[in-house]
N, C-alpha and C positions, 0 to 999 in steps of 0.2 A: 158541876152539871145537875139539872133537877130531875129528881126520880118520878117516873111516871109509869101507870100500869098499861099505858097504851102502846104497848110493842106489838105490832103485827097487823094486824089487820090493814085598692085600684092602682095607684102610683107605686104602690110597694114592690111592683115586680121590676122596675127598673133599679130600685134599690138593691135587691136581691143580688142584682149584677154587681154590686159593689161589695158583697161579703166575699171572703176568700175561703177555700177550702175544699170540696168534693168533685164528683165528675158526672157524666152522663153518657148516653149510648149514641150511636151511629145514626144519621139520618137517611141513608139510602139503603138500608138492609145490609148487605153484604154476604147474604146467603148464597147456598150452592144454586145458582140459577137466578141470581138478582135478588129483587126485594126493593119495593119502592116504599120506603116507610113515610107515610103522610101522617096527618094529624088524625084521621080517622081509621087508619088501619095500622100503621106502623110497619108494614111488610107484607108483600103479596107474592115473593118470589118462592123459591125452593126448588125448582127444577122438577124433571120427572120422577126422580127418587128422593125422598126426604131423608134428612141425616137423623139418627136417633142419638139422643145425648142427655146428659143430667144437668139440672138447674139446682143449686144449693143456696136457699134463700133464709136469711134470719128475720127479715121484715115480715114474711109469711107467717112466722110463728109468734108475733106479737101479741095477738089476742083470739079471741073465739071467732071473731069475724074476718080477719085477714087470711087465714090458710083457705077456706072455702072461695074466697074472692080469687086469690091467686091460682088456685087449682082451676077454677073457671076461665081465668084469663089464658092460661097456659093451654088449656083444652082448645079454646078459639084460635089461640096461635097455631096450633096444629092443624086445625081444620083448615085455616087460611093458607098455609105454607104448605102442607103436606109433609112436614117435619114430625119428628116424634120425641118432644120434649119431655122429661119426666121432673117432677118438682120433689125436690128433698127439703126437709126444714131442719134448723138448729137454732137454738137460743142463741142471742149475741154473746152471752157468756160461754156457750160451747161451740161457736162457730170455727174459732181459730184452731181448737184441738181437731175438730172433724176434719177440716180441710187440710190439716198437718198430716194426720193418719191417712187420709185418702192418698196424699201426695206419696208418702213413704211406702204405700201399698202399690203404688204405679197406677192407681185409677182415679184420679182426680175428676170432679165434675168439670164439664166443658165451661160452664159459667158459674162463678161463686159470688156471694157477696161477703167477701173476706176481708174487707176493709184493709187496714195498714199491713196485715200479713201479705197481701199482694205485692207490695213493693220488695219484700224478702224474697219471694218467689220469682219476682221479675229479675232481681239481682243474679239468681241461679240459673236462670232460663226456663224455669217451669211455668213462668207465665210469659208469653211472647210479647214483642213490641207491638203496641196497639196502633201505632203510626199506620199500618197496614190497613186498618179499617177507617182510621178518622181522617186521613188524608182523602180529599176529594167528597167526604161527605158534608153533611149539614154541620158537623162540629168541627172545631169548637164554638162556632158562632151562636148556635141554639143554647149552648151552656150557660148556666149563672157563672159569674167570677168564681164563685166559691167551688163549683164544680171543676171548672178548668184548673184552677189552682192546684187541687189535689191530683188531679189525673196526670198533670205534668210533674217530672221529677228531673230537675236539671236540663230541661229542654227536651226530655223524652217522655212517650206517652206509655204509661204501664197500666192505665185503668180506663174501664168502660163508665167508671163514675157511679155515684149514687142515684137512687131513683128520686130521693126526696130530701129536703132540708128540714130541721127544726130549730127553733132558737130559744135560748134561754131567758126567762124572765123572773122577776119577783112575783110569787104569788100569794095573795093574802085571803084572810077570813074576814070581810067587811064588818060581818055582825058583830065580831070579838074587837076589832080595832074602834068601831064606833063606839061601843059600849065602855070602853077603856077611854074615850075622851078625845079620839081623833075626829075631826068635824068634815075633813076632806082628804081624799087620797093624794092630793098635791103636797100635804105634809111630809110624805114619804120619798119625795123626790131626791133628795140628799141622804148621804149616809148620817149625817148629825140628825137629821130629822127622823130617820127611820130608828136610828138608836134610841132616839127620845121616846119614841112611840113603842118600842119593843119594851122598855123600862115600864111604861103606862100598862101595857097589856100583862106584863108579867106580875104586876102588883095587883090588877084588877082579876086575873085569873089564876089563884094560887095553885091550882090543882091541873094546869094545862101548860102547854109548851109555847112560848112566845114565838121562838124561831127553832125550827129543827133543820140542822144541817144533814144532807144525805151524805153522810161521811165515809160510808164504805168505798173504798177505793175505785172501782168501776161505775160509781155515781158521783164523783165528785168533780164532774163537769160543771157543777154549780159554782165551784170555786173558779174554774177557767173564765166563766162570764163575769163573776165579780173583780178578777184581776183586771179585766179591761177597762173597767170604770175608773181606774186611776190613771188612764191615759187619754188621749184625744186622737182623733184622725186616724183610727185604725193602728196605731202603733203596737208590736207585737211585745207583749210584757216578759217574754223568756228569752227568745233566740232570733236574731237579725243577721243579716249579711248574707253572703254566698256560702251554700250549704257546704262546698268543701272547706270554706274557712269562718265557720260561724262565730258569731259574737254573743256571750252567754251573759244575760243581764243578772241572773239570779245570784245574791250574794256578790254584787257587782259595785263599783265605786259611783258616787255622784248620786244626782238627783234620780237618775233613770232607776239605779239600784235600789234606792230608798222606796221608790214606788212599788216595785216587784216585791222586795222583801216585806213592805209594810202589809201588803194586800194577803201574803201567804199568812202573816201573824194574824191579820184580821179574820180570817175565815176560822181559825182556831181558837181565837179569843172570843169570838160570838157564840161558837159552839161551847166552849167552857163556861160562859155566863149564862146562856139561855136555852141550850138544848138538852135533850134527855141523855141518859146513861147508855140508852142504845144507839146513840148517834153514829158512833164510828162504825156501825154494821147497818146502818139505815140505808135501805134503797128507796128510789123516788116512787116506786110503785107502791109503797105503803101509805104515802102521804095523802092521797084523796080519802081514804076512809077516815084517817085521823082528823084532817081537817074538817070534813063535813059533819063530824060528831063532837066538835069544839075541844079537839085533845091538841091539835096543833094550830097555830093561828098564822104562820107564814113559813116560806122557804124560798130558795131562789133556784129551784130546778122546774119552773113552769114553763110549759110550750104551749103551742096553738093546739095540741091535742085535746080535744072536748070529750072525746067517747070515754075515755078513763073516769070522767067525773060522772059521765051520765050512767055508767055502769054500777056506780055505787048510790046514786040518787037520781033516777029518772028524770025528775022536775027540777034538776039543779038550776039555779039562777046565776047567770055570770054578770060581774060589773058591780059597781057600788050600790046602785039601787037605793040611794037615799040612807046608806048605811046598814041596810037590810039585806045585802047580797049574800050568796053562799060562798062564793070564790071570785077573785078578781085578779087579772094579769096586769102588772105595772113593770117599767122598765126597771132593771137592777138599778138602786140608787148609785147616783155620781159621786165621786169623791169631793168634799168641799173642804175648804181651809181649816175649819174648825174642828173637823172630826178627829184627827190625830191626838189632839189634846183631850177631846171628850173621851175617848176610848182607852188612851194612855199608850199609844203606838207613836214614838217620837218620829220613826221614819215618815210618817204621814202628815205630821204638823205643817200647815201652810201651802200643802199641797192641792191641786184642783184637777179634776178629770171630766168625762163625759159618759152618758149612759152607752151601754153596750151589751155584749153577750157572746156566749159561744154559739156556733153555727155547727150542727151535727152534718159532717160530709163525708171526710175521710173514714168515719166509723162505718158507714154504709156503703162505700166504694165496691163496685162490682169488677171483676178481672176475668177475662177469658183465658182458660187454662190450656196448655199444650196437651192434647190428648192423642197425638199424632196421626190425626186426621183432619186435614184442612177444612173439608167439609162440614165437619162436625163444629169446628171452631167458628167457621164463617156462619152456620146456622145459629151459634150460641149467641154472637154478636147481633144477628137478626131479632132474636128474642129479646135481648137487651134494648134494642130500638124500640120494639113493640111496646115493652113495658114502660118506656119513657114517652111515647107518643100515642099509644091509642087511647082515644076518648074514654072508652067504657071502662078501661082498666084505671086509667089515671084520674079521672073525675070521681068517680066511685071512691076510690081507694083513699084519695086525699080530701075528698069533701065530705066522706062520711065514715068509711070503715076505720081509717087511721089518719085523722085530719094532720095534714103537713102542707109544706109548699113544694111543688114539683122541682126537679132540678132543672127540667127543661123550660126555659123561658116562655115559649108561645104557650106552653100547656098552663103555666101559671096564669096568664090572662085569661084562658079558657074558663079556668076553675073560678076566678071571681065573677066572671059572667053567668057561670052555671049555677052559683051559690053566692047571690048578692046579699044574703041575710045570715051571717055567719054569727056565732056567739062572740062575746066581747073578748074572750082572749084570743080568738084567732084573728080578729079584726085590729085589735091592740098590738099585737106581734108584727103584722104587716106594717102598720102606721109607724112603729118605731124604727122597723128595718128601713122603711123608706126615709124617715127624718134623720137617722144617725149613722146610715150607710155602712162605711168600711168599719165602724165600731162593733159592728157584728161580723165576727170573723171565725174561722176553723182554727183550732189549736193543734198545731202541728203540720197540718198540710202544706202550708209555704214555707217550712223549715228548709225542706230538701237536704235533710241529713239522715244517714243511716241510723237505725236504733230509734226512729221517732216514737214508736209505741212503746218500747222500752221507758224511753224518756218521760212521756206524759203519763202513762199508766203506773209504771213502777217507781222510778226514780222520784217524780212529783207526787203522785196520788196516793201511793201505798205510803210513803213517808209520812204525809200529812194526814191520812188516816191513823197512822200510829200515833201521832201527835195528839190528835183528837181524842184517841184512847188513853193519852196520859203516858204514852211509852217514849216520847220525845219531847224536851224541854222546848217550849215556844221560841225562846230566845236563841236556841241553837238549830232551829229548823231550817232558816234559809242556807245556813253553811253546810248542813248535812245533805240537803237537796244538791247544792252546788257540787259537792264532792261525787255524788252518785251520778250527776249528769256529766261531770267531766271524765269520770272513768268510762261511762258508755261511749262518749264521743271519742276518747282516746282508743278504745278497743274495737270501736266499729266504724268510725269515719276516717 
């Protein structure tokens, strides 16, 4: 690993329906007294006496702009419905602990963005069957396929779904790649081309990082996106089949096992060759400041969110711009037949794949919690609908405050109509999702297995992070991951 001192600081809408992974809210309110959730209001019911309840959101804590916006939206919801919802926030790293502690204390919020933890609480009855709200509503018809696949678990509805999706991409510093000799970003289309370019950047910028892996376990969704590029047609790289009797591909036999194992090794091999000593603890939030100061040239955790870049450099330029751009989004390179031999991973030799990436969805899934009061739970569902369908909330949040793709399909269309001149990273993501469809998919949502979060965050990601830190040998990595996954499935499934 390289040592550095830089530690710290339009048609796309239909294609989103081809993703798989998270969920969305009810279209007809469901509040105590009705609610008619349309595109402009998201609910105007509530009855003569409104319900008082808590809403726990991690998205609202994402940056300095999101919490004021969510507060204002919840306030408008209360004014329109007569309910009294109160916003609580927790970071994504803390939200599972917070929801667990409130459940243990017997006072969970009525609505919480608890992600995959909601499946576990649905299993023990803390989260009620969401079919009572979904059936007869606008959903699942208004959901992206990503949203629907997550909200459904073996034919049951456990979730109100996420409010939004983001999609993992390759992010590069055009100025550094062009100075190193890359004349056109199309040279980075394949893993072989990207690997060659990284060596050029590494040689040209001896004091910079050609490629930084976001190798801390909670941010190794970068690997999840990379893994898909060894496959085509949306094939899952890890677990397939019926949830009650899953087929695990990790450390498996034949070509499918080779593709999965090869990409596991690829992530660690690239980190070992090009990334910093801090890579195993590197979070994605650190990358913009590193890249915009020529300390990092590329990473694979780029999304459509442009505000985090503008917060570092107000006049940041997106795109190639003749090789002089500040940052550019590209699809994660696709596997080509020559790459395995080039990087020394025999499992990948002669194999090909297609561009793809991870779709954030299950991670942001909302659930209504059983608070012992049906009126409060109905009102919580009504708020969930409002946050999915209210123009003022959705368009401002995902067009300005926290750029992303709404999980509600009609709102995706409205967003593009309202903001026709988005930066290159936003438009490129939607263009790629349209072109490659099911290759952009959620990791874990479609598996329908108990212990999904344990498998993806701990068994896979933490073990890979340990390998990036040098604590697990690359050759033994697929076997170690497989043993942990098998144990989780045996204990939980």
